[in-house]
N, C-alpha and C positions, 0 to 999 in steps of 0.2 A: 248167445254171445259168443259163447265157444264155436257154435258153427260157423259164426261170422268170422271167428277169427279164423278158425282153419282155412275159411274161403278166402279170406283177403289173406293170410301170411302168404300163401305161394305165388299172390300178384304181387306183394311188395317185396318179395324175395326177387322173384324176375324182375321187376323196375331197378333194383338196389343193383341187382348184376349186370343189366344193361346199362344203368348209369356207368359203373367201373369200366366195363368194357368200352363205352364209347370214349372214357376218358381214356382209358390203353390205347386204343386205336387214334386216337388224336395225336397220343406221344408217337407211338409205333408206325405213323403213316411215312410212305416213302420221303425218306432222308433227301433232301436237295442240297445238304451244307458239306462243304469240303471238310478233310481232315483238319482239325487247328492247325496253325503252323506254331508249334510252341518252341521256344529257343528259352535255355539249352532243352536239348533233346533229353526226355525223360528216360529211366534206366528200363523201363516197360510200360506198354501203351497198348491197349486194346480199345480201337474205336468199334461204339454197336453202330447197328443200322438204322437208329431212329435218333431222334432229337426230343430233350424237354424244353417245352416253353415257361419260361419264368413268368407266373402269375403277378397279378396287379398286386394282390395281399400276400405277405410270405412270414412265414414262422420262422426264427431261428432257435434251434435246440442246443445247446452246450453243457459240459461239466463243468465243475467247480474248475480245473486246470485251464478248461480253454476261456475261460470267461473275457480275459484281455485280447483276446484275439479275435472276439464280435466285432470290434469297430471298423476290421478291415471286411469283413464281410457287408457291413450297413454301407460302406464307402462305396462298396458296388452295386448297390440296391439304389442309394442315392444318388450315384450316377448313370443307372438307366429308371429314375422316377418311378420306383417301386416299395410300396408300401411295406413296414415290416414291424413285428415284435419280439422280441427275443427273451427267454426264458430259461433257466436251469433243467436240464434233464437228460433223457436217454433216447434217441430214435423216436421224438415224438414230433417230428417237421417235415415242413421239406426242405431245409437246411439243418444238417448233422455237424457238429464239431465235436471231435473225440480226441482227449489229448490220455495216452498211457503210459508210463515211463516204462512201463515192462515191454513196449514195441523196440526200444533202444536197439534191443540186442538183432532186429528185423531192419532196421529202417535209419539208425543211428541216430545220431542228435538231430540234423539237419533234413533226416526223409521225412516220407510222406506216402498215404495213401489217398486217390482220389478218385471218387465215384459220381458219374452223374448217372441217374438211371430214370424208371417212370414214375418214380415217387418224388424225386429230388437229385440235391446233393448231399455227399456225405463225403467229409474229411476226417480222416486220423493219423496222429503221429503220435513220438512220444514227447515232444517238447514245443514249446510254443515256437519256436523257429521255424521247426519244420511244418507247424499247422500254418505262418505266414507265407512260405514255400510254394505248399500247395494253395494258399488262397491266391498267391503270384501266377501261377499256373492256370488259376481258373480265369484272372484277369483276361489273359490273352485267349481265354477262348468267347471273351466279350467281342461286340462291334469295337473298334480304334476310336470311335468317339466318346467311348466314356472318359478317355484321357484330358480329354479339354471341356468336359462339364457334361450338363443335364441331356441327356439323350432319349427322346420321347420317341421309342418305335417299340416293336415288338423283339424281346430275345428270346434267341433258341439257341440253345447248347447241344452240341452232336453228344449221343450217350458215350460214355469213356468210363475204362478201369485202368486207373493209373497208380504204381509202386515207382516209386522214385525215390533217389539218393546223392551226394554227389560222391565223384572221383577223391575231389582232394578238400581239405577244409579251409585252407588259403587262396581266394581265390580276391585278385586284390587290383585295383586299379591306383595309379600314383598322380597327383598335381603337384607340379614345381610353382608353386606360389614365389618362392623365393627371386626368382629373375624378374618377372614380372607377372603382379600381383591377380589374384581371380578374389573377386568378394566372397563374404558370407553368404549373400544373397545366392550367387553361382553355384558352389559350391553345396549349398543345398539341393538345386535343382541336378547338381551332379550325384548326390546321393537318393533322391530319388528314382533317377535312371538306372542308377546302378543295381538298386533293389528288384526293380521289374524285370531283372534278368541274374539274380539268383548272386551278383557279387559281394561279396560280404567284408572286406578289407579297403579301408582305405588311406593309403600312404599319402600324407603332406608334407613335404620338401619344403621347410619351414625357411632356412637360411644359407645362401649361399654369397659368395662378392659382391654380388649385388644388392643386395636388400635380408634385411632380418626382419621376418613376420610375426611372432609372438612377442606378448607382453611378458617381461621380468620384472618383476617390483622391483628384486636387487639390485637389478641393472638397467632403470630407465632409459639411458641414452640408448640403448641396444633399438629400440623402439624411434626415440624423441629423433634418433640421427639416422640409425641405420635403416628405420622405416621408412626414410624419404627416399631413398636410393633406388634404381630399376634399372635396369637393363636400355639400351637406348629404342626410344620411341614407347617404352614398357611403362607400367603402371606400378605406382607406389603405394602404399597404404602395409595395414597391420592386422592382425587379430589381435584384439584384448585380452582378456583372461575370460570376460564374460561371452565376448563371442564364442571361442575356443569351445567352454563348459556347454555353451547351446546348441553348437555345431554336433558335437560329442552325444548331448541327449538325444537328437533330432535324427542323427544316425543310429543310435543302438535301438529305439524304437522300431527301426528300419533293418535289425539285425545288422548291421554294421559296426565294425571297428575300426577307428578312427589311431594312425599308427603317427604320431609327431617325428620329423626328423630334423634335428641339429647337427650338421654338417662339419664333420672335423677329426683330427685338427685339420686340416685343409679346407677349402674353400670357404674361408672364414674372413675375408677381407671388411664384410659390413660390420663384423664385430670390433677386428683392429680399429678402423677409422670411428666408431664410437667412442672406442675406448683403448686410446694411443698406446697407453702403459702394458696394454698387454706385450707389444711390439718388444722382441729383443732389442737390443744396443745397435743403433744405427740402422733401425728397419732390416737387420738382416735374414729377417725371416720372410721379406717379402722381397722376391724375385722371379722375374724383372720387374721391377719398380713401375708397373704401368698406373697405379697411383700409390701415392702417399698420405696416411692422415695431417690435416682432417678431409681432404678429397674423397667425395663418395665417388666409385666406379662402376661404369656403366656399361663396358665393352663385355666381348663376349667369351672370352679367353678365360679360361680356368687352367686350375693347377700353380697357381703363381704366389698363394700366401699360405702360411700356416702358422699356428699357435707356434710358441716361442716355448717347447718342450724342455728345452734345458733349466726351465724356472719353475721353480715348486709352485711359485705365484698363479701360474697356469690353473694348477689341477685344484685350486681354490675356484677358481673361476667354475671350471667343467664341473666341480662339486654343486657350486651353487646351483647352476643351470639346470642340471641334471634332477637336484634336490627338488626343486621348486615346478620345472616339467611335471615330475611325480606326481607332486600333488594336487594338478590339476588336469591329469590324466586318466582317464576311468580305464581304460584297457590294460593290459599286460603287459605291453611293448612300450618299448623307444628305441627309436631309430637314431644312431651315432654317429651316419655316414659312413667317414672312414676310405674313400677313396681316393686315387689319384694323388698320391702324395709318398714323396721322398724324404726320409729322415733317419738319420741311426737309433733315435728314440721313438719312432713309431710303433713298431711292437710291441715295446712298453705301454706305451699311450693305451691301446688298443686293451690291453690287459686290466691297468687302473681302470679304463672308460665301465669296461666289461665291471667291473668288480664294483663302480660306484652306484651302477645301475642297478646292481641286483641290491647292493646296501637298502636302496631306498622303493625295494620291494618290485622291481621290475624286471623284465627278461631282455636283452638288449638285442636287436638288430644292425648288421654293418653291410656295407656292402664288399664284394668277395677279397678284395685285396686284407680285411680283417683277419682273415683264414692264416694267413701268415704268422699272427697271434698265437699263443696259447690259450685257447678258448675254453667259458663255461660249457657244460653239457646244456644248457638251457638258451646260448647263443642261437640265433637263427642267420645265415651267412645268408646275402642276395646275390646270387650270380649275374653278371651284366655282359661277360666278354668271355669265360670258359680261361683264361689264362693262368688261374691262381689255383694252385692243388689245395682240395680242402677234407679234411679230416674223415674217414672214413664215418663216425658216427654224429657228423655234425648235419642238423637239419639245413636245408636246402631250399628258398625261393627262388625259383627259374625266371629270370626280367632277362634273357637274352637280348641283347640289342638286334641283332639280326632277326629276331622274331619279335619283339616287342616293344620298343623305342617308338612309339607311335608319333614323336614328332618328326620320323622320317616321311617320306611322300607317299601319299597312299597311292602316288602313280607316278612314275619316272619323271622327275624336273619339274616337278610340282614347286608351284612358288612358295618362299619361306617355309621352304623346308629343308632339314639335313639330311648327307647323305654317306656322310663319313664310314658309317659301320656296313651297309649295304648301298652302293652306286644307285642300284636301279629302284632304291627307295622298298617300302613295306606294302605291300598290297593287301590284299584281303586274305588270297589263298597262302601268301607266302606267313602270315598273322597263324591260320588254320594248319598248317601245315606243321606245326611244333610236335614234336612226339619225344617220348625220354624213357630209358627203361631203368634209372638211377633211381632206387627205393630212396635214397635219402631227402626225395626232392616233395615236398610237402603242398606245393602249391605254384602258381603264377601270380605274376602281376607285371602290370603292360603301364611302364611311363611315359607323362609327356613333360619333355623339356623344353623351359619356357623361353628360351632366348628369342624364336621368330614367332611365340604362341602369345602376341599382345591385343586381343582380344576375346570376348565370349564366343564369337564366330568361328574365330580360328582354333579354338580350343575344341569347339564341337565337331569342326570340322575332321580335327588328327584323333578325336576320341572317338567318333561312331561312321560307321559302323564297326571299326577294329575292336572297340572292346566288346561286341556283341561275341565277334569270336574267340575272343580272350574267354567270355565266360563262360562260353558250351567246352572249351578245353577245361576249364577248372571244375568244370562240374560233371560232363559225358564221360560214360568211360570210352579210352580210347579208340577202342575194337570196335565201338558203336559210331565214330564221326566219319563221316563221308562230306567232302566237298559241296557237294552237286546236292543233294538233301541240303545241305546247311543254307545252300545259296536259294533254293526251291523256298524252304523256309522265310528265309531273310526278305526276298524280294514281298512276301506279305505282309510285312514289318512295316516297308514304309510309310504306309496311314498312318500307324499308329505312332511312330516317331515326329510326321507331321504335324499329330494332334497334338503331339509335347513341346512341339516348338523347338526341336531340335536341330540346327543346320549342317546335317550328315552329306558326308562326303556319298554323291552316286557311283560307287566303287562300279566300274563298268562288266567286274565276273558275273553281276545280278543283273537281274531281268527285272528292275524295279515297278512294282505295279503303282505307280504315283503320278500326280498330276502337275509336280511341281518342274520346275526350268532345271535343264541338265547342268550337272556341275555342282558347286555351292549354291543353295537357295537364295533368289532374292524372295521379295513378298507378293510378286506378282506371279498368279496362276495362269496356266495354257488354257486356251478355250477348247471348251469341248469337241470342238471340231477339228481342232488341231492334233486332236491326239493322235 
């Protein structure tokens, strides 16, 4: 038997090695895959010369800290119709997820390491957030068809060694749902799209002259009356407390924090119409009187209403609103607006509102005019025109209208868009050209104001692809950003956006790889022979 074993052992060993070599040759065969088009551009990427084919049966290995992240890998594998099983362990499968808090010094709270090699896929991070972003990067390496459902085809991944972390911790998108309402279902779709591009802050502009969109139990008329208002041809409606809580939970699962904005002391007519007792005598706080209670307002003008700041009762109202909103807001911030208002009590109001927000355990954010007041250390200023001096130690979110107001046209003279901040509109290259050396800046945020954005399709058209440019600005180091390289990568994302049913604008700076018609998409596809 020993002789036989001695005779067969080398043969078995040779066969075993041949099998391994054959497997390796299969993985290292001549690579015909292009470099994946990853957006935002990672900090460091090395593409290997070979590819890894995802097998029909997969094993996912994770440590205890990474268990909650497994569901996102399972979602990918379900999307390509591959079987899988998951178990706790380390480096024991073709999928390995490892969260180690000690990596925070190297990767920060949102960074990650991703490797695709002949043995499979390995991902490391310091937190669940970092692991989520590793999986979003990997998702972009999968065929675009994964976005719309089951994909029954071979999936090959280019060998890769990626180390990544973001430039800014605030990478935001703002939806104005006050002037024209966007439904909970649309907001959830927007959250999904944000997550793909590592955007992590969703600012909801909930109140304005035209409408009030968040339920406040102590003041039910705000939605009973104010919720019925909208800009001309726009949509009315509001979010119930349950809607709002559900949206926050949905966003949090995708590492997005929702920031609610109650715009005050100006832009407040919907509240004044709902509760006329909030007005000064003879409605002197409404000037000019484009509407007076109980009439609702459906015009486009702003800056003509304000709370009656000389009345102490006003602060009872503000306190109650902030208290209730703080109770149902899971994130750390409340936005108090504060823009486009002239009043001798303005600075006092901002200081008091900031104090009230902190009393209820949150930090305040305000538009840049709020910097005229003495602010707390936790207050964040959102800069939109750069005309207001801001204290040297104040944190800033940059939302300059000349770079980030996406209600402006994708191209000059686009229908149903504004041009007041930049007369030629705000094309993709203009958005991407934002640069700053201001060390106070904690990130960027791109708003879409909704006076003229009165449908889901219009919202898509204004948001995408310019929000993708904003995402790269927020994530990728300034010195690594290159517009030509960005547009080359973005061109290949058209199929992914189509699979997600995004009605994106075909920016002329991009050589889109798409089968859709020019401009805003219709449901009709171009015939192959016409391409």
